[in-house]
PDB file of N, CA, C and O in Angstrom, chain B, residues numbered from 101:
ATOM      1  N   MET B 101       0.850  -1.169   0.000  1.00  0.00           N
ATOM      2  CA  MET B 101       0.000   0.000   0.000  1.00  0.00           C
ATOM      3  C   MET B 101       0.894   1.230   0.000  1.00  0.00           C
ATOM      4  O   MET B 101       1.809   1.344   0.816  1.00  0.00           O
ATOM      5  N   ALA B 102       0.627   2.139  -0.912  1.00  0.00           N
ATOM      6  CA  ALA B 102       1.440   3.350  -1.015  1.00  0.00           C
ATOM      7  C   ALA B 102       0.533   4.568  -0.992  1.00  0.00           C
ATOM      8  O   ALA B 102      -0.630   4.496  -1.391  1.00  0.00           O
ATOM      9  N   LYS B 103       1.065   5.674  -0.529  1.00  0.00           N
ATOM     10  CA  LYS B 103       0.291   6.909  -0.446  1.00  0.00           C
ATOM     11  C   LYS B 103       0.917   7.995  -1.304  1.00  0.00           C
ATOM     12  O   LYS B 103       2.130   8.020  -1.512  1.00  0.00           O
ATOM     13  N   ASN B 104       0.090   8.874  -1.789  1.00  0.00           N
ATOM     14  CA  ASN B 104       0.554  10.092  -2.440  1.00  0.00           C
ATOM     15  C   ASN B 104      -0.049  11.251  -1.675  1.00  0.00           C
ATOM     16  O   ASN B 104      -1.239  11.534  -1.812  1.00  0.00           O
ATOM     17  N   ASN B 105       0.760  11.926  -0.871  1.00  0.00           N
ATOM     18  CA  ASN B 105       0.287  13.036  -0.048  1.00  0.00           C
ATOM     19  C   ASN B 105      -0.947  12.623   0.746  1.00  0.00           C
ATOM     20  O   ASN B 105      -0.847  11.792   1.649  1.00  0.00           O
ATOM     21  N   ASN B 106      -2.092  13.182   0.429  1.00  0.00           N
ATOM     22  CA  ASN B 106      -3.313  12.918   1.179  1.00  0.00           C
ATOM     23  C   ASN B 106      -4.295  12.029   0.425  1.00  0.00           C
ATOM     24  O   ASN B 106      -5.440  11.893   0.855  1.00  0.00           O
ATOM     25  N   ILE B 107      -3.888  11.427  -0.673  1.00  0.00           N
ATOM     26  CA  ILE B 107      -4.800  10.611  -1.465  1.00  0.00           C
ATOM     27  C   ILE B 107      -4.453   9.137  -1.264  1.00  0.00           C
ATOM     28  O   ILE B 107      -3.340   8.712  -1.574  1.00  0.00           O
ATOM     29  N   GLN B 108      -5.402   8.359  -0.747  1.00  0.00           N
ATOM     30  CA  GLN B 108      -5.198   6.932  -0.564  1.00  0.00           C
ATOM     31  C   GLN B 108      -6.381   6.190  -1.187  1.00  0.00           C
ATOM     32  O   GLN B 108      -7.483   6.207  -0.640  1.00  0.00           O
ATOM     33  N   PRO B 109      -6.152   5.535  -2.337  1.00  0.00           N
ATOM     34  CA  PRO B 109      -7.235   4.756  -2.942  1.00  0.00           C
ATOM     35  C   PRO B 109      -7.682   3.627  -2.005  1.00  0.00           C
ATOM     36  O   PRO B 109      -6.890   3.120  -1.211  1.00  0.00           O
ATOM     37  N   LEU B 110      -8.933   3.248  -2.107  1.00  0.00           N
ATOM     38  CA  LEU B 110      -9.483   2.176  -1.289  1.00  0.00           C
ATOM     39  C   LEU B 110      -9.775   0.950  -2.144  1.00  0.00           C
ATOM     40  O   LEU B 110     -10.077   1.067  -3.331  1.00  0.00           O
ATOM     41  N   GLY B 111      -9.683  -0.219  -1.532  1.00  0.00           N
ATOM     42  CA  GLY B 111     -10.033  -1.471  -2.206  1.00  0.00           C
ATOM     43  C   GLY B 111      -9.171  -1.752  -3.415  1.00  0.00           C
ATOM     44  O   GLY B 111      -7.943  -1.756  -3.326  1.00  0.00           O
ATOM     45  N   THR B 112      -9.816  -1.989  -4.547  1.00  0.00           N
ATOM     46  CA  THR B 112      -9.104  -2.359  -5.769  1.00  0.00           C
ATOM     47  C   THR B 112      -8.866  -1.164  -6.694  1.00  0.00           C
ATOM     48  O   THR B 112      -8.650  -1.341  -7.893  1.00  0.00           O
ATOM     49  N   ARG B 113      -8.904   0.034  -6.149  1.00  0.00           N
ATOM     50  CA  ARG B 113      -8.672   1.232  -6.968  1.00  0.00           C
ATOM     51  C   ARG B 113      -7.195   1.606  -6.947  1.00  0.00           C
ATOM     52  O   ARG B 113      -6.471   1.323  -5.993  1.00  0.00           O
ATOM     53  N   ILE B 114      -6.772   2.251  -8.032  1.00  0.00           N
ATOM     54  CA  ILE B 114      -5.408   2.768  -8.116  1.00  0.00           C
ATOM     55  C   ILE B 114      -5.458   4.223  -8.564  1.00  0.00           C
ATOM     56  O   ILE B 114      -6.389   4.645  -9.250  1.00  0.00           O
ATOM     57  N   LEU B 115      -4.455   4.971  -8.171  1.00  0.00           N
ATOM     58  CA  LEU B 115      -4.347   6.376  -8.538  1.00  0.00           C
ATOM     59  C   LEU B 115      -3.267   6.504  -9.602  1.00  0.00           C
ATOM     60  O   LEU B 115      -2.136   6.057  -9.412  1.00  0.00           O
ATOM     61  N   ILE B 116      -3.628   7.120 -10.727  1.00  0.00           N
ATOM     62  CA  ILE B 116      -2.749   7.254 -11.887  1.00  0.00           C
ATOM     63  C   ILE B 116      -2.506   8.733 -12.168  1.00  0.00           C
ATOM     64  O   ILE B 116      -3.416   9.553 -12.046  1.00  0.00           O
ATOM     65  N   ARG B 117      -1.282   9.066 -12.542  1.00  0.00           N
ATOM     66  CA  ARG B 117      -0.988  10.389 -13.080  1.00  0.00           C
ATOM     67  C   ARG B 117      -0.868  10.192 -14.585  1.00  0.00           C
ATOM     68  O   ARG B 117       0.122   9.629 -15.053  1.00  0.00           O
ATOM     69  N   PRO B 118      -1.867  10.650 -15.360  1.00  0.00           N
ATOM     70  CA  PRO B 118      -1.822  10.445 -16.813  1.00  0.00           C
ATOM     71  C   PRO B 118      -0.589  11.093 -17.433  1.00  0.00           C
ATOM     72  O   PRO B 118      -0.189  12.194 -17.054  1.00  0.00           O
ATOM     73  N   LEU B 119       0.002  10.389 -18.392  1.00  0.00           N
ATOM     74  CA  LEU B 119       1.152  10.913 -19.125  1.00  0.00           C
ATOM     75  C   LEU B 119       0.641  11.627 -20.359  1.00  0.00           C
ATOM     76  O   LEU B 119      -0.184  11.096 -21.103  1.00  0.00           O
ATOM     77  N   GLU B 120       1.134  12.825 -20.568  1.00  0.00           N
ATOM     78  CA  GLU B 120       0.677  13.650 -21.688  1.00  0.00           C
ATOM     79  C   GLU B 120       1.118  13.073 -23.028  1.00  0.00           C
ATOM     80  O   GLU B 120       2.203  12.507 -23.159  1.00  0.00           O
ATOM     81  N   GLN B 121       0.255  13.233 -24.008  1.00  0.00           N
ATOM     82  CA  GLN B 121       0.552  12.826 -25.378  1.00  0.00           C
ATOM     83  C   GLN B 121       1.507  13.833 -25.994  1.00  0.00           C
ATOM     84  O   GLN B 121       1.478  15.018 -25.663  1.00  0.00           O
ATOM     85  N   GLU B 122       2.348  13.353 -26.885  1.00  0.00           N
ATOM     86  CA  GLU B 122       3.271  14.244 -27.599  1.00  0.00           C
ATOM     87  C   GLU B 122       2.486  15.323 -28.331  1.00  0.00           C
ATOM     88  O   GLU B 122       1.419  15.051 -28.882  1.00  0.00           O
ATOM     89  N   SER B 123       3.001  16.533 -28.340  1.00  0.00           N
ATOM     90  CA  SER B 123       2.325  17.623 -29.043  1.00  0.00           C
ATOM     91  C   SER B 123       2.851  17.790 -30.461  1.00  0.00           C
ATOM     92  O   SER B 123       2.449  18.710 -31.173  1.00  0.00           O
ATOM     93  N   LYS B 124       3.757  16.893 -30.872  1.00  0.00           N
ATOM     94  CA  LYS B 124       4.314  16.953 -32.217  1.00  0.00           C
ATOM     95  C   LYS B 124       4.256  15.562 -32.836  1.00  0.00           C
ATOM     96  O   LYS B 124       4.573  14.572 -32.176  1.00  0.00           O
ATOM     97  N   THR B 125       3.853  15.487 -34.101  1.00  0.00           N
ATOM     98  CA  THR B 125       3.778  14.202 -34.795  1.00  0.00           C
ATOM     99  C   THR B 125       5.167  13.759 -35.230  1.00  0.00           C
ATOM    100  O   THR B 125       6.127  14.525 -35.142  1.00  0.00           O
ATOM    101  N   ASN B 126       5.271  12.519 -35.701  1.00  0.00           N
ATOM    102  CA  ASN B 126       6.549  12.001 -36.189  1.00  0.00           C
ATOM    103  C   ASN B 126       7.085  12.804 -37.371  1.00  0.00           C
ATOM    104  O   ASN B 126       8.295  12.882 -37.580  1.00  0.00           O
ATOM    105  N   SER B 127       6.175  13.399 -38.140  1.00  0.00           N
ATOM    106  CA  SER B 127       6.596  14.182 -39.300  1.00  0.00           C
ATOM    107  C   SER B 127       6.929  15.630 -38.944  1.00  0.00           C
ATOM    108  O   SER B 127       7.300  16.412 -39.819  1.00  0.00           O
ATOM    109  N   GLY B 128       6.798  15.997 -37.647  1.00  0.00           N
ATOM    110  CA  GLY B 128       7.200  17.327 -37.217  1.00  0.00           C
ATOM    111  C   GLY B 128       6.073  18.335 -37.100  1.00  0.00           C
ATOM    112  O   GLY B 128       6.330  19.501 -36.802  1.00  0.00           O
ATOM    113  N   LEU B 129       4.817  17.921 -37.328  1.00  0.00           N
ATOM    114  CA  LEU B 129       3.687  18.841 -37.199  1.00  0.00           C
ATOM    115  C   LEU B 129       3.284  18.976 -35.740  1.00  0.00           C
ATOM    116  O   LEU B 129       3.235  17.985 -35.012  1.00  0.00           O
ATOM    117  N   PHE B 130       2.997  20.191 -35.312  1.00  0.00           N
ATOM    118  CA  PHE B 130       2.543  20.423 -33.951  1.00  0.00           C
ATOM    119  C   PHE B 130       1.032  20.287 -33.883  1.00  0.00           C
ATOM    120  O   PHE B 130       0.316  20.806 -34.740  1.00  0.00           O
ATOM    121  N   LEU B 131       0.545  19.584 -32.858  1.00  0.00           N
ATOM    122  CA  LEU B 131      -0.886  19.365 -32.688  1.00  0.00           C
ATOM    123  C   LEU B 131      -1.462  20.376 -31.692  1.00  0.00           C
ATOM    124  O   LEU B 131      -0.895  20.578 -30.618  1.00  0.00           O
ATOM    125  N   PRO B 132      -2.581  21.009 -32.043  1.00  0.00           N
ATOM    126  CA  PRO B 132      -3.237  21.880 -31.068  1.00  0.00           C
ATOM    127  C   PRO B 132      -3.893  21.025 -29.984  1.00  0.00           C
ATOM    128  O   PRO B 132      -4.117  19.832 -30.187  1.00  0.00           O
ATOM    129  N   GLU B 133      -4.199  21.622 -28.847  1.00  0.00           N
ATOM    130  CA  GLU B 133      -4.816  20.892 -27.734  1.00  0.00           C
ATOM    131  C   GLU B 133      -6.096  20.175 -28.157  1.00  0.00           C
ATOM    132  O   GLU B 133      -6.371  19.072 -27.686  1.00  0.00           O
ATOM    133  N   THR B 134      -6.883  20.795 -29.046  1.00  0.00           N
ATOM    134  CA  THR B 134      -8.159  20.204 -29.457  1.00  0.00           C
ATOM    135  C   THR B 134      -7.982  18.958 -30.310  1.00  0.00           C
ATOM    136  O   THR B 134      -8.913  18.160 -30.422  1.00  0.00           O
ATOM    137  N   ALA B 135      -6.816  18.769 -30.912  1.00  0.00           N
ATOM    138  CA  ALA B 135      -6.581  17.608 -31.770  1.00  0.00           C
ATOM    139  C   ALA B 135      -5.975  16.428 -31.012  1.00  0.00           C
ATOM    140  O   ALA B 135      -5.912  15.317 -31.538  1.00  0.00           O
ATOM    141  N   LYS B 136      -5.535  16.665 -29.793  1.00  0.00           N
ATOM    142  CA  LYS B 136      -4.922  15.588 -29.014  1.00  0.00           C
ATOM    143  C   LYS B 136      -5.977  14.617 -28.528  1.00  0.00           C
ATOM    144  O   LYS B 136      -7.101  15.006 -28.210  1.00  0.00           O
ATOM    145  N   GLU B 137      -5.606  13.357 -28.473  1.00  0.00           N
ATOM    146  CA  GLU B 137      -6.499  12.341 -27.947  1.00  0.00           C
ATOM    147  C   GLU B 137      -6.366  12.274 -26.438  1.00  0.00           C
ATOM    148  O   GLU B 137      -5.365  12.710 -25.870  1.00  0.00           O
ATOM    149  N   LYS B 138      -7.376  11.730 -25.803  1.00  0.00           N
ATOM    150  CA  LYS B 138      -7.355  11.536 -24.359  1.00  0.00           C
ATOM    151  C   LYS B 138      -6.232  10.558 -24.012  1.00  0.00           C
ATOM    152  O   LYS B 138      -6.102   9.524 -24.667  1.00  0.00           O
ATOM    153  N   PRO B 139      -5.411  10.864 -22.989  1.00  0.00           N
ATOM    154  CA  PRO B 139      -4.300   9.962 -22.658  1.00  0.00           C
ATOM    155  C   PRO B 139      -4.797   8.587 -22.232  1.00  0.00           C
ATOM    156  O   PRO B 139      -5.844   8.461 -21.597  1.00  0.00           O
ATOM    157  N   GLN B 140      -4.033   7.559 -22.589  1.00  0.00           N
ATOM    158  CA  GLN B 140      -4.357   6.193 -22.202  1.00  0.00           C
ATOM    159  C   GLN B 140      -3.200   5.548 -21.450  1.00  0.00           C
ATOM    160  O   GLN B 140      -3.261   4.368 -21.106  1.00  0.00           O
ATOM    161  N   THR B 141      -2.155   6.315 -21.196  1.00  0.00           N
ATOM    162  CA  THR B 141      -1.032   5.789 -20.439  1.00  0.00           C
ATOM    163  C   THR B 141      -0.812   6.674 -19.224  1.00  0.00           C
ATOM    164  O   THR B 141      -1.133   7.862 -19.230  1.00  0.00           O
ATOM    165  N   GLY B 142      -0.260   6.073 -18.188  1.00  0.00           N
ATOM    166  CA  GLY B 142      -0.008   6.834 -16.982  1.00  0.00           C
ATOM    167  C   GLY B 142       0.939   6.114 -16.056  1.00  0.00           C
ATOM    168  O   GLY B 142       1.345   4.979 -16.306  1.00  0.00           O
ATOM    169  N   GLU B 143       1.284   6.794 -14.984  1.00  0.00           N
ATOM    170  CA  GLU B 143       2.176   6.245 -13.971  1.00  0.00           C
ATOM    171  C   GLU B 143       1.377   6.020 -12.691  1.00  0.00           C
ATOM    172  O   GLU B 143       0.647   6.907 -12.247  1.00  0.00           O
ATOM    173  N   VAL B 144       1.515   4.846 -12.104  1.00  0.00           N
ATOM    174  CA  VAL B 144       0.829   4.531 -10.857  1.00  0.00           C
ATOM    175  C   VAL B 144       1.443   5.359  -9.738  1.00  0.00           C
ATOM    176  O   VAL B 144       2.652   5.315  -9.516  1.00  0.00           O
ATOM    177  N   VAL B 145       0.604   6.114  -9.035  1.00  0.00           N
ATOM    178  CA  VAL B 145       1.050   6.991  -7.963  1.00  0.00           C
ATOM    179  C   VAL B 145       0.740   6.369  -6.593  1.00  0.00           C
ATOM    180  O   VAL B 145       1.519   6.520  -5.652  1.00  0.00           O
ATOM    181  N   ALA B 146      -0.391   5.677  -6.485  1.00  0.00           N
ATOM    182  CA  ALA B 146      -0.778   5.030  -5.226  1.00  0.00           C
ATOM    183  C   ALA B 146      -1.699   3.864  -5.554  1.00  0.00           C
ATOM    184  O   ALA B 146      -2.398   3.876  -6.568  1.00  0.00           O
ATOM    185  N   ILE B 147      -1.693   2.868  -4.695  1.00  0.00           N
ATOM    186  CA  ILE B 147      -2.547   1.695  -4.900  1.00  0.00           C
ATOM    187  C   ILE B 147      -3.439   1.498  -3.686  1.00  0.00           C
ATOM    188  O   ILE B 147      -3.112   1.929  -2.580  1.00  0.00           O
ATOM    189  N   GLY B 148      -4.572   0.839  -3.908  1.00  0.00           N
ATOM    190  CA  GLY B 148      -5.514   0.554  -2.828  1.00  0.00           C
ATOM    191  C   GLY B 148      -4.980  -0.510  -1.884  1.00  0.00           C
ATOM    192  O   GLY B 148      -3.861  -1.000  -2.040  1.00  0.00           O
ATOM    193  N   ASP B 149      -5.800  -0.854  -0.906  1.00  0.00           N
ATOM    194  CA  ASP B 149      -5.370  -1.777   0.136  1.00  0.00           C
ATOM    195  C   ASP B 149      -5.726  -3.232  -0.138  1.00  0.00           C
ATOM    196  O   ASP B 149      -5.565  -4.075   0.744  1.00  0.00           O
ATOM    197  N   ASP B 150      -6.202  -3.544  -1.333  1.00  0.00           N
ATOM    198  CA  ASP B 150      -6.533  -4.921  -1.687  1.00  0.00           C
ATOM    199  C   ASP B 150      -5.257  -5.715  -1.934  1.00  0.00           C
ATOM    200  O   ASP B 150      -4.364  -5.249  -2.641  1.00  0.00           O
ATOM    201  N   GLU B 151      -5.163  -6.906  -1.360  1.00  0.00           N
ATOM    202  CA  GLU B 151      -3.954  -7.738  -1.487  1.00  0.00           C
ATOM    203  C   GLU B 151      -3.744  -8.256  -2.906  1.00  0.00           C
ATOM    204  O   GLU B 151      -2.619  -8.606  -3.264  1.00  0.00           O
ATOM    205  N   GLY B 152      -4.793  -8.316  -3.722  1.00  0.00           N
ATOM    206  CA  GLY B 152      -4.696  -8.895  -5.056  1.00  0.00           C
ATOM    207  C   GLY B 152      -4.157  -7.964  -6.135  1.00  0.00           C
ATOM    208  O   GLY B 152      -4.016  -8.390  -7.281  1.00  0.00           O
ATOM    209  N   ILE B 153      -3.854  -6.726  -5.818  1.00  0.00           N
ATOM    210  CA  ILE B 153      -3.349  -5.779  -6.819  1.00  0.00           C
ATOM    211  C   ILE B 153      -1.907  -6.137  -7.152  1.00  0.00           C
ATOM    212  O   ILE B 153      -1.055  -6.205  -6.266  1.00  0.00           O
ATOM    213  N   LYS B 154      -1.639  -6.365  -8.439  1.00  0.00           N
ATOM    214  CA  LYS B 154      -0.315  -6.793  -8.880  1.00  0.00           C
ATOM    215  C   LYS B 154       0.520  -5.663  -9.447  1.00  0.00           C
ATOM    216  O   LYS B 154       1.538  -5.910 -10.093  1.00  0.00           O
ATOM    217  N   LEU B 155       0.107  -4.431  -9.217  1.00  0.00           N
ATOM    218  CA  LEU B 155       0.856  -3.273  -9.688  1.00  0.00           C
ATOM    219  C   LEU B 155       1.600  -2.645  -8.527  1.00  0.00           C
ATOM    220  O   LEU B 155       1.250  -2.838  -7.363  1.00  0.00           O
ATOM    221  N   LYS B 156       2.643  -1.882  -8.870  1.00  0.00           N
ATOM    222  CA  LYS B 156       3.424  -1.171  -7.864  1.00  0.00           C
ATOM    223  C   LYS B 156       3.464   0.314  -8.227  1.00  0.00           C
ATOM    224  O   LYS B 156       3.241   0.695  -9.376  1.00  0.00           O
ATOM    225  N   VAL B 157       3.748   1.129  -7.238  1.00  0.00           N
ATOM    226  CA  VAL B 157       3.934   2.557  -7.476  1.00  0.00           C
ATOM    227  C   VAL B 157       5.080   2.732  -8.466  1.00  0.00           C
ATOM    228  O   VAL B 157       6.085   2.025  -8.391  1.00  0.00           O
ATOM    229  N   LYS B 158       4.930   3.660  -9.378  1.00  0.00           N
ATOM    230  CA  LYS B 158       5.873   4.011 -10.452  1.00  0.00           C
ATOM    231  C   LYS B 158       5.774   3.097 -11.672  1.00  0.00           C
ATOM    232  O   LYS B 158       6.503   3.309 -12.641  1.00  0.00           O
ATOM    233  N   ASP B 159       4.886   2.073 -11.659  1.00  0.00           N
ATOM    234  CA  ASP B 159       4.658   1.281 -12.867  1.00  0.00           C
ATOM    235  C   ASP B 159       4.008   2.169 -13.919  1.00  0.00           C
ATOM    236  O   ASP B 159       3.153   2.992 -13.591  1.00  0.00           O
ATOM    237  N   LYS B 160       4.401   2.013 -15.169  1.00  0.00           N
ATOM    238  CA  LYS B 160       3.748   2.684 -16.288  1.00  0.00           C
ATOM    239  C   LYS B 160       2.699   1.715 -16.820  1.00  0.00           C
ATOM    240  O   LYS B 160       2.987   0.536 -17.022  1.00  0.00           O
ATOM    241  N   VAL B 161       1.473   2.212 -17.051  1.00  0.00           N
ATOM    242  CA  VAL B 161       0.377   1.338 -17.449  1.00  0.00           C
ATOM    243  C   VAL B 161      -0.415   1.917 -18.616  1.00  0.00           C
ATOM    244  O   VAL B 161      -0.411   3.121 -18.870  1.00  0.00           O
ATOM    245  N   LEU B 162      -1.089   1.016 -19.309  1.00  0.00           N
ATOM    246  CA  LEU B 162      -2.041   1.358 -20.362  1.00  0.00           C
ATOM    247  C   LEU B 162      -3.411   1.056 -19.785  1.00  0.00           C
ATOM    248  O   LEU B 162      -3.638  -0.035 -19.263  1.00  0.00           O
ATOM    249  N   PHE B 163      -4.339   2.025 -19.875  1.00  0.00           N
ATOM    250  CA  PHE B 163      -5.667   1.814 -19.305  1.00  0.00           C
ATOM    251  C   PHE B 163      -6.744   2.109 -20.335  1.00  0.00           C
ATOM    252  O   PHE B 163      -6.491   2.762 -21.347  1.00  0.00           O
ATOM    253  N   ALA B 164      -7.950   1.619 -20.064  1.00  0.00           N
ATOM    254  CA  ALA B 164      -9.088   1.815 -20.960  1.00  0.00           C
ATOM    255  C   ALA B 164      -9.347   3.311 -21.150  1.00  0.00           C
ATOM    256  O   ALA B 164      -9.242   4.088 -20.200  1.00  0.00           O
ATOM    257  N   LYS B 165      -9.681   3.706 -22.361  1.00  0.00           N
ATOM    258  CA  LYS B 165      -9.742   5.109 -22.758  1.00  0.00           C
ATOM    259  C   LYS B 165     -10.676   5.984 -21.924  1.00  0.00           C
ATOM    260  O   LYS B 165     -10.284   7.077 -21.515  1.00  0.00           O
ATOM    261  N   TYR B 166     -11.874   5.538 -21.668  1.00  0.00           N
ATOM    262  CA  TYR B 166     -12.847   6.382 -20.961  1.00  0.00           C
ATOM    263  C   TYR B 166     -13.185   5.806 -19.591  1.00  0.00           C
ATOM    264  O   TYR B 166     -14.348   5.790 -19.188  1.00  0.00           O
ATOM    265  N   SER B 167     -12.179   5.341 -18.884  1.00  0.00           N
ATOM    266  CA  SER B 167     -12.419   4.738 -17.572  1.00  0.00           C
ATOM    267  C   SER B 167     -11.987   5.675 -16.458  1.00  0.00           C
ATOM    268  O   SER B 167     -11.236   6.624 -16.685  1.00  0.00           O
ATOM    269  N   GLY B 168     -12.463   5.403 -15.265  1.00  0.00           N
ATOM    270  CA  GLY B 168     -12.014   6.117 -14.087  1.00  0.00           C
ATOM    271  C   GLY B 168     -12.637   7.487 -13.897  1.00  0.00           C
ATOM    272  O   GLY B 168     -13.485   7.932 -14.671  1.00  0.00           O
ATOM    273  N   THR B 169     -12.185   8.131 -12.843  1.00  0.00           N
ATOM    274  CA  THR B 169     -12.650   9.471 -12.476  1.00  0.00           C
ATOM    275  C   THR B 169     -11.467  10.425 -12.506  1.00  0.00           C
ATOM    276  O   THR B 169     -10.486  10.237 -11.787  1.00  0.00           O
ATOM    277  N   GLU B 170     -11.568  11.444 -13.341  1.00  0.00           N
ATOM    278  CA  GLU B 170     -10.502  12.444 -13.451  1.00  0.00           C
ATOM    279  C   GLU B 170     -10.724  13.531 -12.415  1.00  0.00           C
ATOM    280  O   GLU B 170     -11.859  13.941 -12.172  1.00  0.00           O
ATOM    281  N   PHE B 171      -9.641  13.999 -11.806  1.00  0.00           N
ATOM    282  CA  PHE B 171      -9.732  15.128 -10.887  1.00  0.00           C
ATOM    283  C   PHE B 171      -8.373  15.797 -10.770  1.00  0.00           C
ATOM    284  O   PHE B 171      -7.353  15.236 -11.170  1.00  0.00           O
ATOM    285  N   LYS B 172      -8.374  16.986 -10.225  1.00  0.00           N
ATOM    286  CA  LYS B 172      -7.148  17.762 -10.026  1.00  0.00           C
ATOM    287  C   LYS B 172      -6.955  17.943  -8.536  1.00  0.00           C
ATOM    288  O   LYS B 172      -7.899  18.274  -7.819  1.00  0.00           O
ATOM    289  N   PHE B 173      -5.712  17.723  -8.056  1.00  0.00           N
ATOM    290  CA  PHE B 173      -5.393  17.884  -6.640  1.00  0.00           C
ATOM    291  C   PHE B 173      -4.046  18.577  -6.543  1.00  0.00           C
ATOM    292  O   PHE B 173      -3.063  18.104  -7.114  1.00  0.00           O
ATOM    293  N   ASP B 174      -3.990  19.675  -5.839  1.00  0.00           N
ATOM    294  CA  ASP B 174      -2.770  20.475  -5.708  1.00  0.00           C
ATOM    295  C   ASP B 174      -2.158  20.815  -7.062  1.00  0.00           C
ATOM    296  O   ASP B 174      -0.936  20.805  -7.218  1.00  0.00           O
ATOM    297  N   GLY B 175      -3.016  21.118  -8.047  1.00  0.00           N
ATOM    298  CA  GLY B 175      -2.555  21.531  -9.363  1.00  0.00           C
ATOM    299  C   GLY B 175      -2.101  20.409 -10.280  1.00  0.00           C
ATOM    300  O   GLY B 175      -1.608  20.680 -11.374  1.00  0.00           O
ATOM    301  N   THR B 176      -2.254  19.157  -9.867  1.00  0.00           N
ATOM    302  CA  THR B 176      -1.841  18.013 -10.686  1.00  0.00           C
ATOM    303  C   THR B 176      -3.066  17.208 -11.086  1.00  0.00           C
ATOM    304  O   THR B 176      -3.956  16.977 -10.268  1.00  0.00           O
ATOM    305  N   ASP B 177      -3.116  16.774 -12.361  1.00  0.00           N
ATOM    306  CA  ASP B 177      -4.216  15.942 -12.841  1.00  0.00           C
ATOM    307  C   ASP B 177      -3.988  14.498 -12.426  1.00  0.00           C
ATOM    308  O   ASP B 177      -2.876  13.978 -12.525  1.00  0.00           O
ATOM    309  N   TYR B 178      -5.059  13.853 -11.958  1.00  0.00           N
ATOM    310  CA  TYR B 178      -5.016  12.447 -11.563  1.00  0.00           C
ATOM    311  C   TYR B 178      -6.200  11.713 -12.152  1.00  0.00           C
ATOM    312  O   TYR B 178      -7.178  12.320 -12.589  1.00  0.00           O
ATOM    313  N   LEU B 179      -6.094  10.402 -12.157  1.00  0.00           N
ATOM    314  CA  LEU B 179      -7.170   9.526 -12.586  1.00  0.00           C
ATOM    315  C   LEU B 179      -7.273   8.414 -11.557  1.00  0.00           C
ATOM    316  O   LEU B 179      -6.288   7.731 -11.277  1.00  0.00           O
ATOM    317  N   LEU B 180      -8.452   8.230 -10.997  1.00  0.00           N
ATOM    318  CA  LEU B 180      -8.699   7.168 -10.037  1.00  0.00           C
ATOM    319  C   LEU B 180      -9.517   6.107 -10.747  1.00  0.00           C
ATOM    320  O   LEU B 180     -10.622   6.385 -11.213  1.00  0.00           O
ATOM    321  N   LEU B 181      -8.987   4.890 -10.836  1.00  0.00           N
ATOM    322  CA  LEU B 181      -9.700   3.850 -11.554  1.00  0.00           C
ATOM    323  C   LEU B 181      -9.566   2.498 -10.889  1.00  0.00           C
ATOM    324  O   LEU B 181      -8.687   2.277 -10.056  1.00  0.00           O
ATOM    325  N   GLU B 182     -10.450   1.602 -11.270  1.00  0.00           N
ATOM    326  CA  GLU B 182     -10.417   0.222 -10.792  1.00  0.00           C
ATOM    327  C   GLU B 182      -9.239  -0.475 -11.446  1.00  0.00           C
ATOM    328  O   GLU B 182      -8.922  -0.212 -12.606  1.00  0.00           O
ATOM    329  N   VAL B 183      -8.595  -1.355 -10.713  1.00  0.00           N
ATOM    330  CA  VAL B 183      -7.439  -2.069 -11.249  1.00  0.00           C
ATOM    331  C   VAL B 183      -7.830  -2.886 -12.484  1.00  0.00           C
ATOM    332  O   VAL B 183      -6.982  -3.130 -13.342  1.00  0.00           O
ATOM    333  N   ASN B 184      -9.089  -3.315 -12.597  1.00  0.00           N
ATOM    334  CA  ASN B 184      -9.544  -4.076 -13.762  1.00  0.00           C
ATOM    335  C   ASN B 184      -9.557  -3.244 -15.042  1.00  0.00           C
ATOM    336  O   ASN B 184      -9.598  -3.805 -16.137  1.00  0.00           O
ATOM    337  N   ASP B 185      -9.522  -1.909 -14.921  1.00  0.00           N
ATOM    338  CA  ASP B 185      -9.487  -1.039 -16.100  1.00  0.00           C
ATOM    339  C   ASP B 185      -8.084  -0.906 -16.673  1.00  0.00           C
ATOM    340  O   ASP B 185      -7.912  -0.335 -17.750  1.00  0.00           O
ATOM    341  N   VAL B 186      -7.077  -1.424 -15.972  1.00  0.00           N
ATOM    342  CA  VAL B 186      -5.707  -1.417 -16.486  1.00  0.00           C
ATOM    343  C   VAL B 186      -5.571  -2.567 -17.472  1.00  0.00           C
ATOM    344  O   VAL B 186      -5.858  -3.720 -17.148  1.00  0.00           O
ATOM    345  N   LEU B 187      -5.128  -2.236 -18.685  1.00  0.00           N
ATOM    346  CA  LEU B 187      -5.031  -3.239 -19.741  1.00  0.00           C
ATOM    347  C   LEU B 187      -3.661  -3.904 -19.790  1.00  0.00           C
ATOM    348  O   LEU B 187      -3.556  -5.082 -20.128  1.00  0.00           O
ATOM    349  N   ALA B 188      -2.598  -3.149 -19.451  1.00  0.00           N
ATOM    350  CA  ALA B 188      -1.250  -3.712 -19.534  1.00  0.00           C
ATOM    351  C   ALA B 188      -0.262  -2.856 -18.750  1.00  0.00           C
ATOM    352  O   ALA B 188      -0.478  -1.664 -18.531  1.00  0.00           O
ATOM    353  N   ARG B 189       0.813  -3.489 -18.341  1.00  0.00           N
ATOM    354  CA  ARG B 189       1.953  -2.789 -17.737  1.00  0.00           C
ATOM    355  C   ARG B 189       2.946  -2.530 -18.867  1.00  0.00           C
ATOM    356  O   ARG B 189       3.235  -3.433 -19.652  1.00  0.00           O
ATOM    357  N   LEU B 190       3.469  -1.312 -18.959  1.00  0.00           N
ATOM    358  CA  LEU B 190       4.407  -0.954 -20.016  1.00  0.00           C
ATOM    359  C   LEU B 190       5.830  -1.055 -19.480  1.00  0.00           C
ATOM    360  O   LEU B 190       6.121  -0.579 -18.383  1.00  0.00           O
ATOM    361  N   ASN B 191       6.713  -1.676 -20.256  1.00  0.00           N
ATOM    362  CA  ASN B 191       8.121  -1.822 -19.840  1.00  0.00           C
ATOM    363  C   ASN B 191       8.981  -0.784 -20.515  1.00  0.00           C
ATOM    364  O   ASN B 191      10.191  -0.746 -20.292  1.00  0.00           O
TER     365      ASN B 191
END
C-alpha cells in the first residue's frame, strides 16, 4: 500500500498520473490541444489496500480510454480507476 500526499485509494482502486501525449507528430507537425487524444497511459502513484493488486507505485500502465474518475489535486491531474481497467503494464 502506497500513499501520495493525502490521497489513498481504497479497495481495488489505483491512482494514476496520466502521461501527456506528444504535441508533435513524427513528421514534425505540432498538434493543437483540441486535436490531441485523451491519454491512455499513466504512472501509478498510489494503490488501494486490496492484497490482489499486482501493480506497484511508479509502474507505467495502459488503461481503458474512458475509464475512471478524473480530478485535479494540488494543481496536478489524476485519474482514479479500478485495477480491472488497467489493460497492460508498459516496460
